[in-house]
Structures are given as structure tokens and as C-alpha cells.
C-alpha positions in Angstrom: 0.0 0.0 0.0 2.8 2.4 0.8 4.5 1.7 -2.5 1.3 2.7 -4.3 1.2 5.9 -2.3 4.8 6.7 -3.3 4.0 6.0 -7.0 1.0 8.3 -6.7 3.2 11.1 -5.3 5.8 10.5 -8.0 3.1 10.8 -10.7 1.7 14.0 -9.1 5.2 15.6 -8.9 6.0 14.6 -12.5 2.8 16.2 -13.8 3.3 19.2 -11.6 6.9 19.7 -12.9 5.6 19.4 -16.5 2.9 22.0 -15.8 5.5 24.3 -14.3 7.8 23.9 -17.2 5.0 24.6 -19.7 4.0 27.8 -17.8 7.7 28.9 -17.7 8.1 28.3 -21.5 4.8 30.1 -22.2 6.0 33.1 -20.1 9.3 33.2 -22.0 7.4 33.1 -25.2 5.2 36.1 -24.2 8.1 38.3 -23.0 10.4 37.5 -25.9 10.8 40.1 -28.6 12.6 37.8 -31.0 10.2 36.1 -33.5 12.5 33.0 -33.8 12.6 32.6 -30.0 8.8 32.9 -29.8 8.5 30.1 -32.4 11.0 27.9 -30.5 9.3 28.5 -27.2 5.9 27.7 -28.8 7.3 24.4 -30.2 8.8 23.4 -26.8 5.5 24.2 -25.1 3.6 22.0 -27.5 6.1 19.1 -27.1 5.9 19.4 -23.3 2.1 19.4 -23.4 2.2 16.2 -25.6 4.5 14.6 -23.1 2.1 15.5 -20.3 -0.9 14.1 -22.1 1.0 10.9 -22.9 2.1 10.4 -19.3 -1.5 11.0 -18.1 -2.6 8.3 -20.4 0.1 5.9 -19.2 -0.7 6.7 -15.6 -4.5 6.2 -16.2 -3.9 2.8 -17.9 -1.6 1.7 -15.0 -4.3 2.6 -12.5 -7.1 0.8 -14.4 -5.2 -2.4 -15.0 
């Protein structure tokens, strides 16, 4: 039971870290005045969001199985 609790905390911290990274990249995109940097930050934000969604699916499948 304790191992499951630790896994849950690990999942929460991973998703929280991804959310923080996405917010930081979006903020950098907003304050940047260089168009190329804005494009890169936008791309990085999209990739991080896709990783977050993928992890949520993996976590959901591991819970339901």
C-alpha cells in the first residue's frame, strides 16, 4: 500500500513539474521580442504538453489495469 502511495506522489510531482515547465516556457514566449525565439518556445511548449498528455494516459492505464 505504501508503494502505491509513493507511486502516486511521484506521478503527481511529475505532472506538476511538467505544468511548471509549460508555464515557464509560455511566459518566456510572451516576453520574448525575437520572433524566432517565440517560435521555438511555442514548439517546446507543444512538445511538453504532448508529453504531459502521454504520461497522463500511461498513468491512467496503469491505474485501471
